[in-house]
C-alpha positions in Angstrom: -11.5 -24.1 184.6 -9.6 -22.6 187.7 -12.7 -22.3 189.5 -14.5 -25.6 189.4 -16.1 -26.9 192.8 -14.0 -29.3 194.4 -16.3 -32.7 194.2 -15.8 -31.9 190.2 -12.6 -30.7 190.1 -11.4 -34.1 192.0 -13.4 -36.2 189.7 -11.8 -34.6 186.6 -8.3 -35.4 188.0 -9.0 -38.8 188.3 -11.2 -39.7 185.4 -7.6 -38.0 183.5 -5.6 -40.4 184.6 -8.3 -43.3 183.3 -9.0 -42.0 180.0 -6.5 -42.5 177.3 -6.5 -38.5 176.0 -7.0 -35.4 177.0 -10.5 -34.2 178.7 -11.6 -31.0 180.0 -15.0 -29.7 182.1 -17.2 -27.1 180.2 -19.9 -25.2 182.2 -23.0 -25.0 180.6 -26.2 -23.3 182.3 -24.7 -24.0 185.9 -24.4 -28.0 185.2 -20.8 -29.3 184.2 -20.0 -31.4 180.8 -17.3 -33.6 180.4 -15.8 -33.7 176.7 -12.9 -35.4 174.9 -10.7 -32.6 173.1 -8.3 -33.6 170.0 -6.1 -31.7 167.4 -6.6 -31.6 163.6 -4.4 -29.5 161.4 -6.3 -27.0 159.7 -5.0 -26.9 155.9 -6.3 -22.9 155.1 -5.4 -21.4 158.4 -2.2 -24.0 158.9 -2.4 -24.8 162.6 -4.3 -27.3 164.9 -7.5 -26.9 165.8 -9.0 -28.4 168.6 -12.2 -30.3 168.4 -14.5 -31.7 171.4 -16.6 -34.9 171.9 -19.0 -34.9 174.6 -18.5 -37.8 177.0 -21.1 -37.2 180.0 -21.7 -35.2 183.2 -20.3 -34.8 186.7 -23.0 -34.1 189.3 -22.1 -31.3 192.1 -21.1 -34.3 194.5 -18.5 -35.3 191.9 -20.4 -38.6 190.4 -19.6 -38.9 186.9 -22.9 -39.8 184.6 -21.9 -41.0 181.1 -23.9 -40.4 178.0 -23.4 -43.8 176.7 -26.4 -46.2 178.0 -26.1 -49.5 179.3 -28.1 -52.3 177.9 -30.1 -54.5 179.3 -28.3 -57.2 178.4 -24.8 -56.0 180.0 -26.5 -54.3 183.1 -25.6 -56.9 185.3 -22.1 -57.4 183.8 -21.3 -53.5 184.3 -23.1 -53.6 187.8 -20.1 -56.5 188.8 -17.4 -54.6 187.2 -18.2 -51.5 189.1 -19.1 -53.3 192.4 -15.7 -55.7 192.0 -13.3 -52.7 191.7 -15.2 -50.7 195.0 -17.4 -48.8 193.2 -21.3 -48.0 194.5 -24.1 -48.2 192.0 -25.8 -45.0 191.8 -28.6 -43.7 189.9 -27.9 -39.8 190.1 -30.7 -38.3 187.9 -34.2 -39.2 186.8 -34.5 -40.5 183.2 -30.6 -41.4 183.3 -30.5 -44.7 182.3 -26.8 -45.7 183.7 -24.4 -44.2 185.6 -20.7 -45.4 186.8 -18.1 -44.1 189.3 -14.2 -44.1 187.7 -12.8 -47.1 188.1 -9.2 -47.0 190.3 -7.4 -44.2 189.3 -3.6 -42.9 190.2 -2.8 -39.1 190.7 0.8 -39.2 189.8 2.8 -37.4 192.5 6.3 -36.8 193.3 7.0 -40.3 194.6 5.5 -41.5 191.2 7.8 -39.3 188.9 10.6 -40.9 190.8 9.4 -44.6 190.6 9.0 -43.9 186.9 12.5 -42.4 186.2 13.4 -45.5 188.5 12.0 -47.6 186.2 13.0 -45.8 182.9 16.6 -46.0 183.9 16.5 -49.9 184.8 13.6 -51.4 184.9 15.3 -54.7 186.4 16.2 -53.1 189.2 15.5 -54.9 192.9 12.2 -53.3 194.0 14.0 -53.0 197.4 16.7 -51.1 195.9 13.9 -48.7 194.1 12.7 -48.2 197.4 15.7 -47.0 199.1 15.7 -44.5 196.1 12.4 -43.4 196.9 12.6 -43.8 200.5 9.3 -45.8 201.2 8.7 -49.2 201.8 9.6 -52.0 199.5 5.4 -53.1 199.8 4.3 -50.0 199.4 6.6 -49.4 195.7 5.6 -53.1 194.5 1.7 -51.6 195.2 2.7 -48.5 193.5 4.0 -50.1 190.6 1.6 -52.3 189.7 -0.8 -48.9 189.5 1.3 -47.5 187.7 1.7 -50.3 185.4 -1.9 -50.8 184.7 -3.2 -46.7 184.6 -0.3 -45.9 182.1 0.0 -49.3 180.1 4.0 -49.6 181.1 5.8 -52.0 178.8 8.8 -53.1 179.6 11.9 -53.2 176.6 15.4 -52.9 176.1 16.6 -49.9 175.1 19.3 -51.3 172.1 21.8 -49.3 170.9 21.9 -49.7 167.1 24.9 -47.4 166.7 27.0 -50.0 169.0 25.8 -52.7 166.1 27.0 -50.4 163.1 24.1 -49.0 162.1 22.9 -45.3 161.2 20.0 -43.5 161.3 17.8 -41.5 158.8 14.6 -39.7 159.1 12.6 -39.3 155.8 10.4 -36.5 155.2 7.6 -37.3 152.0 5.8 -34.8 150.5 2.6 -36.5 147.9 1.9 -33.7 144.9 -1.7 -34.2 143.6 -2.7 -37.1 145.1 -2.0 -39.0 148.5 -2.4 -43.1 149.3 -4.3 -44.3 151.3 -3.1 -45.4 154.6 -3.5 -49.3 154.2 -1.0 -48.8 151.0 1.4 -47.2 153.1 0.8 -50.0 155.5 1.4 -52.6 152.6 4.7 -50.8 151.3 6.3 -50.6 154.5 4.8 -54.1 156.0 8.0 -55.7 154.6 10.2 -53.0 155.0 11.9 -54.2 158.5 14.6 -51.3 158.4 11.9 -48.6 158.8 10.9 -48.7 163.0 8.9 -45.7 162.8 6.4 -44.3 160.4 3.6 -41.3 160.9 1.1 -39.6 158.4 1.8 -36.0 159.4 0.2 -32.5 158.3 2.4 -29.2 157.4 4.7 -29.2 154.9 4.8 -33.2 154.5 2.7 -35.8 154.6 4.4 -38.7 155.9 7.8 -38.9 158.4 9.5 -41.9 158.2 12.6 -43.1 160.9 15.0 -45.4 159.2 18.3 -47.7 160.3 20.7 -48.9 157.8 24.0 -49.6 157.8 25.4 -46.9 155.5 23.3 -44.1 153.4 24.0 -45.7 150.4 22.4 -48.3 151.5 19.5 -46.4 152.9 18.8 -44.8 149.7 18.5 -48.4 148.3 15.9 -48.8 150.6 13.6 -45.8 150.0 14.2 -46.5 146.1 12.7 -50.1 146.5 9.5 -48.2 148.2 9.2 -45.5 145.3 9.7 -47.6 142.7 8.2 -51.3 143.8 5.8 -50.7 146.7 2.1 -49.3 146.3 3.7 -46.2 146.6 4.8 -46.1 143.1 1.6 -44.9 141.7 2.2 -41.6 143.6 4.3 -38.1 142.2 6.2 -37.4 146.1 9.5 -35.7 146.5 11.5 -37.5 149.3 14.2 -35.7 151.8 16.4 -38.3 153.8 18.9 -37.0 156.3 20.9 -38.2 158.6 19.9 -37.9 162.4 22.7 -37.9 165.3 20.1 -39.2 168.6 21.2 -37.2 171.5 18.1 -37.8 173.3 15.1 -40.3 173.7 15.1 -43.7 172.0 13.0 -45.2 169.4 11.7 -48.5 170.1 12.7 -51.5 167.8 10.3 -53.3 165.8 10.7 -56.9 166.2 11.0 -57.0 162.6 14.0 -55.3 162.6 16.2 -57.8 165.2 14.4 -60.6 163.7 15.4 -60.0 159.7 18.4 -57.6 160.1 20.2 -58.4 163.3 19.6 -61.9 163.1 21.7 -61.8 160.0 25.1 -61.0 161.9 24.9 -64.0 163.5 28.6 -65.7 164.2 29.3 -69.1 162.2 32.0 -70.9 163.1 34.3 -72.3 160.8 37.8 -73.6 160.8 38.7 -70.0 159.1 36.5 -68.3 161.6 36.9 -69.7 165.1 36.1 -66.6 166.7 33.3 -63.7 165.9 34.7 -60.7 164.2 33.5 -57.1 164.0 29.5 -56.8 163.4 29.0 -60.7 164.5 27.0 -61.7 167.7 26.7 -65.1 169.0 23.6 -66.9 168.8 22.6 -66.1 172.5 22.9 -63.0 172.3 20.9 -62.5 169.2 18.3 -64.4 171.3 18.8 -61.9 174.2 18.1 -58.9 172.0 14.9 -60.5 170.5 13.7 -61.7 174.1 14.3 -58.3 176.0 13.0 -56.3 172.9 9.6 -57.9 173.4 9.7 -57.9 177.3 12.4 -56.2 178.8 11.2 -57.9 182.1 11.5 -61.5 181.6 12.7 -64.1 183.6 16.0 -65.6 182.6 14.7 -68.6 183.2 12.0 -68.6 181.1 14.1 -67.3 178.0 16.7 -70.2 178.7 13.4 -73.0 179.2 12.0 -71.1 175.6 15.6 -70.7 173.9 17.0 -74.2 175.1 20.3 -72.3 176.6 22.0 -73.7 179.4 21.2 -72.6 182.8 23.1 -69.2 183.5 23.7 -68.2 180.1 20.8 -65.7 179.7 21.8 -63.7 182.6 26.0 -63.6 181.6 24.8 -62.8 177.9 22.1 -59.8 179.2 25.4 -58.8 181.3 27.4 -59.3 178.7 25.6 -56.8 176.2 25.5 -54.7 178.7 29.1 -54.4 179.2 29.5 -53.8 175.7 27.1 -50.8 174.9 24.5 -53.1 173.0 22.1 -53.0 175.5 22.0 -49.6 177.3 19.1 -50.5 180.4 16.3 -51.9 180.6 13.4 -49.3 180.6 9.8 -48.6 179.6 7.3 -46.9 177.7 3.9 -45.5 178.8 1.5 -46.8 176.3 -1.7 -45.0 178.0 -0.4 -41.7 178.6 -3.1 -39.5 178.0 -1.4 -37.6 174.6 -3.7 -35.2 172.5 -1.4 -35.4 169.6 2.7 -35.2 168.6 4.7 -32.5 167.1 7.4 -32.9 165.0 9.2 -29.4 165.7 12.6 -28.4 163.7 15.4 -25.9 164.5 17.2 -24.8 161.6 20.9 -23.2 162.4 20.7 -20.1 160.6 23.5 -17.9 162.4 25.7 -20.4 164.9 27.1 -17.3 166.8 23.9 -16.1 167.7 22.8 -19.7 168.6 26.3 -20.3 170.8 24.7 -17.5 173.1 21.5 -19.1 174.3 22.6 -23.0 174.0 22.6 -23.5 177.5 18.4 -22.7 177.2 17.7 -25.2 174.5 19.9 -27.5 176.5 17.9 -27.3 179.4 14.7 -27.3 177.1 15.8 -30.8 175.6 16.0 -32.5 178.8 12.9 -30.7 180.7 9.6 -32.6 181.8 5.8 -32.5 181.6 3.7 -34.1 184.6 4.4 -38.2 183.9 7.2 -38.1 181.3 10.3 -36.7 179.9 9.2 -33.3 177.6 10.7 -34.4 174.4 10.1 -38.6 173.3 13.0 -37.9 171.2 15.9 -35.2 169.8 18.1 -35.6 167.6 20.6 -33.3 165.1 20.4 -33.4 161.4 22.8 -33.3 158.9 20.7 -32.1 156.1 19.8 -29.3 156.8 22.0 -28.4 159.6 19.1 -28.7 162.5 17.6 -29.7 165.6 15.0 -32.5 165.3 12.5 -32.8 168.5 9.8 -35.3 168.8 7.1 -33.7 171.8 4.0 -35.1 172.8 1.5 -32.7 173.2 -0.6 -32.9 176.3 -2.8 -29.5 176.4 -4.5 -26.9 174.1 -2.0 -24.1 174.7 1.6 -26.5 175.2 3.0 -26.2 171.7 2.2 -22.7 170.9 4.0 -22.1 174.1 6.6 -23.7 172.9 6.9 -22.3 169.7 6.9 -18.9 171.4 10.1 -20.0 173.5 11.9 -20.9 170.8 10.9 -17.7 168.5 11.9 -15.5 171.3 14.7 -16.9 173.8 16.8 -19.2 171.4 18.6 -17.3 169.1 20.4 -18.4 165.6 17.5 -20.5 164.4 14.4 -20.5 163.0 11.4 -23.0 163.8 8.5 -25.2 161.9 6.5 -27.8 163.0 4.6 -31.0 161.4 1.5 -32.2 163.3 1.4 -36.2 163.7 -2.2 -37.2 162.7 -1.8 -41.0 162.4 1.0 -43.2 163.6 1.2 -46.2 160.9 3.7 -47.8 162.2 6.0 -48.6 164.7 5.7 -46.5 168.3 7.4 -43.7 170.6 9.1 -44.2 173.9 7.1 -42.3 176.6 9.4 -42.6 179.8 10.8 -40.6 182.7 14.3 -40.7 181.9 16.5 -39.2 184.3 17.8 -36.1 182.5 21.0 -35.7 185.3 22.3 -38.9 183.1 22.0 -37.2 179.9 24.4 -35.9 176.9 23.0 -32.2 177.4 23.5 -32.2 181.4 27.0 -33.2 180.9 27.7 -30.4 178.5 25.6 -27.9 181.4 28.4 -28.8 183.9 31.5 -29.4 181.7 31.5 -26.5 179.1 28.6 -23.9 181.1 30.3 -24.6 184.5 26.4 -25.1 185.6 26.9 -26.9 189.3 27.2 -30.6 189.6 23.4 -32.1 190.0 23.4 -35.2 192.3 23.5 -38.7 190.4 20.9 -41.8 192.0 22.5 -45.2 191.8 20.5 -47.2 189.3 22.8 -49.7 188.2 
């Protein structure tokens, strides 16, 4: 609502940062009520319907009155939490059993987005260097990072190039015919398959989407055949479509099981015949570093050495070698508390390459766009069959997906667009970050092929 009183508008903005989902205010009988909005796929109408859940009231002076009643047993505990974080206890309405002020929230401004980009590009960068990039004092930057870590649920991880390790990536879309498996059955089917990094229940033309890593299409097909024939999924009639995907933007975090069971098999074993690692082989210390940095990209090197009985200096040296070889692209972040309403998977199928080429710069710019906190798309990749572009888009507002689909329809020539809605993430996760798009493949194409003015690169290394 554009005409909210200042106190209510200010509280709403703060609450948007503290809740891990989309919220909105509705004015009813001159009072302001807070609701949680969520997207749900309507099978008959074939579109997303927004449902609302009442959360509480915001008073004219900006105080937030939650609907949930604090019980007598928990009242003193609630008071301590509020007062310890700088809040004040207030009872704004008669017969209202509980009221609380929002905790310490963060308004993500230009300063914050610069910090998020720096952490996304090189999370192990010294804070003094980040301070130079954002033109702030180092102490200010350190304080702001701690706030962002808490409010956005930032996790640090290594961005590992599976292609540099000899793996290919595939997207699998599954449609169940008359009956669909339960979520627990799908989880059991996927639990022992480390090659599947991401799995989601979807609404639309398909029921399930998988993101799989394997060494070849033949091995990937064997992996899928085992899932279809030897797992709880073998009871259900279904059609499966597997497409190779060339990842061009974004990142899917690797499961620890994949490194433990698949990458660990690449360990070089010294012998009289093999005195040095061959192609596709890794030293034991390299595998240790991949495991450690996948779990915590900001882990202290001395702690890693202590946990794994490595000589002093080994961890830093090995990390730098993995960076140099391209196996680790960077230490990055993912914001696990980002307030996403739902996730859309958009596919743009090429139907006329000549017409598409006319508007190609527009799609390149679209891919590397931002939302307020992160990149607009968590992943972009080129699909082999059918020849198309796949985009995974976190949706933050009611109209965002509609506007995006309308943009593709009216502005991008030579493609047809369809989408799925993710209703449940079954395994793995997406990477929500603010990667500096100036360093993207798309930006390089715009500058080199379409003569767009070269953008200034910031020194993240």
